[in-house]
Each structure stands twice: as structure tokens, then as C-alpha cells.
C-alpha positions as CSV (number, residue, x, y, z in Angstrom):
1,M,148.7,15.4,66.6
2,K,148.7,17.0,69.1
3,A,151.8,17.3,71.2
4,Y,150.6,19.7,74.1
5,S,148.8,20.6,76.4
6,R,148.1,24.7,77.0
7,I,146.2,26.5,79.5
8,I,143.3,28.1,79.1
9,G,141.4,29.6,81.9
10,S,143.0,30.6,85.2
11,G,140.9,31.8,88.4
12,S,140.8,32.1,91.6
13,Y,139.2,32.8,95.1
14,L,140.1,33.9,98.3
15,P,136.8,33.2,101.3
16,P,135.5,36.9,102.4
17,R,137.6,36.7,106.4
18,R,140.9,39.2,105.4
19,L,142.5,39.0,108.9
20,S,145.4,41.2,108.4
21,N,148.7,40.9,110.9
22,S,147.0,43.0,113.9
23,D,143.6,41.3,114.0
24,L,145.6,37.6,114.1
25,V,147.9,39.2,117.4
26,A,144.7,40.6,118.5
27,E,143.4,36.9,118.2
28,L,146.3,35.6,120.0
29,A,146.8,37.9,122.5
30,G,144.0,36.3,123.8
31,N,145.4,33.0,124.0
32,G,148.4,34.0,126.3
33,V,150.5,33.9,122.5
34,A,152.4,36.8,122.0
35,T,153.7,38.0,118.6
36,S,152.9,41.7,116.8
37,D,152.5,43.1,113.2
38,A,156.9,43.8,112.3
39,W,157.3,40.1,114.3
40,I,155.6,38.6,111.3
41,V,156.7,41.6,108.5
42,E,160.1,40.7,108.9
43,R,160.4,36.6,109.2
44,T,158.1,35.9,106.9
45,G,157.1,38.9,104.2
46,I,153.3,37.7,105.9
47,R,150.7,41.2,106.0
48,A,147.1,39.0,105.7
49,R,145.7,36.5,105.0
50,H,142.2,35.2,104.6
51,F,139.9,31.7,107.2
52,A,137.4,30.8,105.5
53,A,134.2,29.8,107.7
54,A,133.5,26.6,110.0
55,D,130.9,25.4,107.2
56,V,133.1,26.4,104.1
57,C,134.9,23.6,102.4
58,S,137.6,23.1,100.4
59,S,135.7,22.0,97.7
60,D,133.4,25.0,98.1
61,L,136.6,27.4,97.9
62,A,137.7,25.4,94.8
63,L,133.9,25.1,92.8
64,E,134.7,29.5,92.6
65,A,138.1,29.3,91.5
66,A,136.4,26.5,88.6
67,R,134.0,28.6,87.5
68,L,135.7,31.4,87.4
69,A,138.7,29.1,85.4
70,L,135.7,28.0,83.0
71,Q,134.3,30.9,82.0
72,A,138.1,32.5,81.2
73,A,138.2,29.4,78.9
74,G,135.2,29.2,77.7
75,V,134.4,26.2,78.3
76,L,131.8,24.4,80.5
77,P,131.5,21.6,83.0
78,R,130.3,19.0,80.5
79,D,133.4,20.3,77.9
80,I,135.9,19.0,81.1
81,D,136.6,15.3,80.9
82,L,139.4,15.9,83.9
83,I,139.1,17.5,86.9
84,I,142.4,17.2,89.7
85,V,142.0,18.6,92.4
86,A,144.9,19.4,94.8
87,T,144.8,19.4,98.6
88,S,145.7,18.0,102.4
89,T,142.9,19.0,103.7
90,P,140.0,17.0,102.0
91,D,136.7,17.4,102.5
92,M,136.0,14.4,104.0
93,V,138.6,10.9,104.0
94,F,136.7,9.6,101.2
95,P,134.4,10.3,98.2
96,S,138.1,12.6,97.1
97,T,137.5,15.9,96.8
98,A,137.5,16.0,93.4
99,C,134.4,13.9,93.4
100,I,132.6,16.6,95.5
101,L,134.0,19.3,93.3
102,Q,132.6,17.3,89.8
103,N,128.4,16.9,91.7
104,K,128.7,20.4,93.1
105,L,129.5,21.5,88.9
106,G,127.8,18.6,87.3
107,A,130.1,16.9,85.5
108,H,129.5,13.9,85.8
109,G,131.0,11.0,84.3
110,C,134.5,12.0,84.5
111,A,137.6,10.9,85.6
112,A,138.4,13.4,88.7
113,F,140.5,12.6,91.3
114,D,142.6,14.1,94.3
115,V,146.6,14.6,94.0
116,Q,148.3,15.2,98.2
117,A,151.9,16.2,97.5
118,V,150.8,19.2,100.8
119,C,152.1,22.8,99.3
120,S,153.8,20.8,96.2
121,G,150.3,19.3,95.6
122,F,149.1,21.4,92.4
123,I,153.5,21.6,90.7
124,Y,151.9,17.0,91.3
125,A,148.6,17.2,89.3
126,L,149.5,20.0,86.6
127,T,151.7,17.7,85.6
128,V,150.5,14.4,85.9
129,A,146.7,15.7,83.8
130,D,150.1,17.9,81.4
131,A,150.9,13.2,80.9
132,M,147.0,12.6,80.3
133,I,146.4,15.3,77.9
134,K,149.1,14.3,75.5
135,T,149.0,10.5,76.4
136,G,144.9,10.9,74.5
137,A,143.3,10.2,78.3
138,A,142.5,13.7,77.8
139,K,141.2,16.3,75.9
140,R,141.2,18.3,78.1
141,A,141.0,18.9,82.6
142,L,140.3,21.0,85.1
143,V,142.9,21.3,87.7
144,V,142.8,23.1,90.7
145,G,144.2,23.1,94.2
146,A,141.8,24.4,97.4
147,E,142.7,24.6,100.6
148,V,141.4,25.1,104.7
149,F,144.9,25.2,106.0
150,S,143.1,26.5,109.1
151,R,141.8,23.9,110.5
152,L,144.9,22.3,110.6
153,L,147.0,26.0,112.3
154,D,147.7,25.7,117.0
155,F,146.9,29.0,118.1
156,K,149.9,28.8,120.5
157,D,151.9,28.8,117.8
158,R,152.7,31.5,116.8
159,G,155.9,29.5,114.5
160,T,153.6,28.1,112.1
161,C,149.9,30.2,112.6
162,V,151.0,33.3,111.2
163,L,152.4,31.9,108.5
164,F,149.5,29.8,106.5
165,G,145.9,31.0,105.1
166,D,143.0,29.7,102.9
167,G,142.2,29.7,99.2
168,A,141.9,27.7,95.7
169,G,143.0,29.2,92.7
170,A,142.1,26.1,89.0
171,V,142.6,26.5,85.8
172,V,141.6,24.3,82.5
173,L,143.9,23.5,80.4
174,E,143.4,21.7,76.8
175,A,145.3,19.8,74.5
176,S,146.7,21.5,71.6
177,D,149.7,21.8,69.2
178,Q,151.0,25.1,70.1
179,P,153.8,24.5,73.0
180,G,152.5,25.5,76.6
181,I,153.4,23.4,79.3
182,L,156.7,22.6,78.4
183,A,158.8,20.9,80.7
184,S,158.5,19.0,85.2
185,D,161.0,18.2,87.3
186,L,158.9,16.3,90.5
187,H,160.4,14.8,93.5
188,A,160.3,13.7,97.0
189,D,162.0,12.0,99.9
190,G,160.5,10.9,102.4
191,K,163.3,11.1,104.9
192,H,162.7,13.8,106.1
193,A,158.7,13.8,107.0
194,A,159.1,14.4,110.2
195,I,160.1,18.3,109.8
196,L,156.4,19.4,108.3
197,C,153.6,17.1,108.9
198,V,150.3,17.2,110.8
199,P,151.3,13.3,112.5
200,G,147.1,12.5,113.3
201,Q,145.3,10.5,112.2
202,L,142.1,9.1,112.7
203,S,140.6,5.6,113.8
204,G,137.5,4.7,115.6
205,G,136.1,7.9,115.2
206,K,138.3,10.0,117.4
207,A,142.0,12.2,115.7
208,L,145.1,9.8,117.3
209,G,147.9,11.3,116.9
210,D,148.7,15.2,116.7
211,P,146.3,16.8,114.5
212,L,148.0,20.3,114.3
213,L,150.6,21.4,111.9
214,R,154.0,21.8,113.3
215,M,157.0,22.3,111.5
216,D,161.1,23.0,111.6
217,G,161.3,26.3,110.1
218,R,164.8,26.5,109.8
219,A,165.5,22.9,108.6
220,V,162.5,23.6,105.4
221,F,164.1,27.2,104.5
222,K,167.9,24.9,103.9
223,L,166.6,22.5,102.5
224,A,163.6,23.8,100.2
225,V,166.2,26.9,98.0
226,G,168.1,24.1,97.7
227,V,165.9,21.6,96.3
228,L,163.9,24.4,93.9
229,D,166.7,25.5,91.9
230,A,167.5,21.9,91.0
231,A,164.4,21.6,90.7
232,A,163.9,25.0,88.3
233,R,167.2,24.1,86.2
234,A,166.5,20.4,84.9
235,T,162.5,21.8,83.8
236,L,164.7,24.2,82.3
237,A,167.6,22.3,80.1
238,K,164.7,19.6,79.9
239,A,163.1,22.3,77.4
240,G,166.5,22.9,75.8
241,K,165.6,27.1,77.7
242,L,168.0,29.5,79.7
243,A,167.1,30.5,83.0
244,C,167.2,34.5,81.6
245,E,164.5,33.5,79.1
246,I,161.8,32.7,82.1
247,D,159.8,36.4,82.2
248,W,158.1,35.9,85.4
249,L,159.3,33.1,88.3
250,I,155.9,32.1,89.8
251,P,157.2,30.3,93.1
252,H,155.1,28.1,96.1
253,Q,154.5,31.0,98.7
254,A,155.3,30.4,101.3
255,N,157.8,32.2,103.1
256,L,159.2,36.0,101.2
257,R,162.8,35.0,102.1
258,I,162.4,32.0,100.3
259,M,161.4,33.5,97.4
260,H,163.6,36.0,97.6
261,S,166.2,33.6,97.8
262,A,165.3,31.4,95.1
263,A,165.2,33.7,92.3
264,S,168.7,34.9,93.4
265,K,170.0,31.5,92.8
266,L,168.1,31.1,89.3
267,G,169.4,35.4,88.6
268,I,166.2,36.4,88.9
269,P,164.9,39.6,89.7
270,M,162.2,40.0,92.3
271,D,160.7,42.7,89.4
272,K,159.8,39.0,87.8
273,V,158.5,36.9,91.0
274,I,154.9,37.2,91.7
275,V,154.3,37.8,94.9
276,T,150.5,37.3,97.1
277,V,152.2,35.7,100.3
278,D,152.2,39.2,101.9
279,Q,148.0,39.9,101.1
280,H,148.0,35.3,101.2
281,G,149.5,33.9,103.4
282,N,151.1,30.9,102.1
283,T,148.1,28.8,101.0
284,S,149.2,25.6,100.7
285,A,148.3,23.9,97.6
286,A,146.6,26.7,96.8
287,S,149.3,29.5,96.8
288,I,150.9,28.8,93.2
289,P,147.5,29.0,90.6
290,L,146.1,31.8,93.3
291,A,149.6,33.7,92.4
292,L,148.9,32.6,88.9
293,D,145.5,33.9,87.9
294,T,146.9,37.3,90.1
295,A,149.6,37.8,87.0
296,I,147.0,36.9,84.6
297,R,144.4,39.0,85.5
298,S,146.3,42.2,86.7
299,G,147.6,42.0,83.6
300,R,151.6,40.9,84.1
301,A,151.0,37.3,83.2
302,K,150.8,37.8,79.2
303,P,150.3,35.3,76.3
304,G,153.3,33.9,75.0
305,Q,154.9,34.5,77.3
306,L,157.5,32.2,79.9
307,L,156.6,31.5,82.9
308,M,158.5,28.7,85.6
309,L,156.3,27.3,88.7
310,E,157.9,26.7,91.7
311,G,157.1,25.1,94.8
312,V,158.3,22.8,98.3
313,G,156.0,21.5,100.2
314,G,155.1,17.9,103.4
315,G,156.3,15.4,102.4
316,F,159.5,16.2,101.0
317,T,158.3,17.1,98.5
318,W,159.3,19.8,94.7
319,G,159.0,20.3,91.6
320,A,159.0,23.0,89.0
321,V,156.7,23.5,85.0
322,L,157.6,25.7,82.5
323,L,155.7,26.6,80.7
324,Q,154.5,29.1,77.8
325,L,151.7,31.1,78.8
């Protein structure tokens, strides 16, 4: 009996338009917003991010990442029997971005749906795909995180608009009798919804309320560090592993200070943490698969190594996945 799901390929994609902090600072000055490269780096660790063109949607970014993941896995779109897209910036209200991606890939007929857990979305989607493979509901899954968060930003709010970017990352999961995803731990607490949200809605063809991202940065930081540590430790306990056995920590790329604190609590040195936030910004559900693919393609993450993925996001949601590559 095949008791595991394993990652057999990964891919990622960033839109071509790259904005350094200096580029963004110049644009913000035109809106009367004063900030600086030094201010952004000191508080976030971010030095650049990518923004999608106006006619590019999450499914377009997802398509490029998915193609690379399929190529790395050596499988064709018709070989996939499950597609899950984690996104908070879908192409449409409905159908799902997963269905749109399915059509663009030419992978007709398999189950396809979105998962909305904001920055924890990829952790949630990976856990769902793993469970479906383990129960026999699927044999080979394409799991994608894709976002165009630039569409949600208030470029008069320097506390949020400097943080986010656009991108996509993808993995192919396959049923296996060899250890792959070892354990996961998912949580949410809706009482914290107001500290990170986009509090608008569509009605009668108009946006009601506030359709832009709002965040209480201090509250998010305080909550994020604690719940990430708890989820990581719970996941290790489920797998019967110790933190010292982790080869690479791949956290959600939100803020370098949060990542430092999360690693420190686990006793993991920063040279074992995959960091891409400096070049990508916070790409929400895309950040973990983007960082994972970067680690694999750079040769740092190798077959057989133990990887801890962890994320926290609006909802408030959080979770972790421990896997053997």
C-alpha cells in the first residue's frame, strides 16, 4: 500500500517587472508618500519585489509555475488528477482559478478547486492534496500558490504597500511507498480577522466597504511568531522528529524579523533558513512554493533532506508541513 505522497517536481514564476526599493520609493513620492530604501530594509528585510502587468492574472502566473513543475516531474498535464490553487487574488469571483488553470494547461476532467487561507494557503493546499492522495482519491496532484497582491495595495499606506509582491510557485505530488510528506498541522482563529484583511465585498457590480489590504503590523508580528513555533513543534511531534534534524526551514516570506524569530525559537541557525523575501517581497500563498523551488533549483535542498514549511496569514490562519524531499 502506498502510504505517502512525495514532491516529484517544483516550479516557480515571477512577473518580469521588478521594482527595487528605490524604484518603489520614487513611485510613492508621486503619491505624496515619503519612505526610503533604508526604512524598508530595516523593518522588513525586503529590497525588491515583482509586480504583474495590468492584463496578467493569478492563473497566468500559476500556468508558468505549473509548466515548470510538470517539466521537472517528467509528467504531462493529462497525468494530473487533482489541481489545487491557493490564492487570495482569484481571476474571478467564480469559477475557481484552479479551473481556469486547468483549461490553460489542457488537463481536462480532473478535480480542480481553490483554497483560500491567504499566506497559509499553500500549507493548507499541500495538506489537502496529501490527504486526498493517501486516501486514494488522487494519485498525482498539482498544487500551486499564485498571487497578484499588487492589486490589493493602498499605495498611500507605506506600512503595507512596500511589503507585497506578485508571483507563483507549484509542486507536483505523487503517491509513493517512500516517505514524503510526514506530518502537518493546521489552525485558524477568526477572532483575529481584523488585524489582516481586505474588508470589502462585491455587490451590484460595485465594491462595497474597503477593497484594499489593511494590517495591524504589530499585532500580526506578535501573533505570528508564537503560532508558527507551536505549529512547527506540533508537526515535529506528529512525525517523531526533532528540530535539530531539520535540514532546511522554509517559512512564509513575510518579514525577515518574523523569520529570524521563528528560527530562533526552534534553535535553527539562519544559514539553514531559505530566505527569498529580500528579492520577492511577501507573495502571500506563493511565497513558500517560490522559496521551495528556489532552494531546490539552487541545489541547496537535496533529495533525502528534511524540510519544514510553515506559514501564517489572514484569517487568522497558520500551519506547518514536515516533508522529506
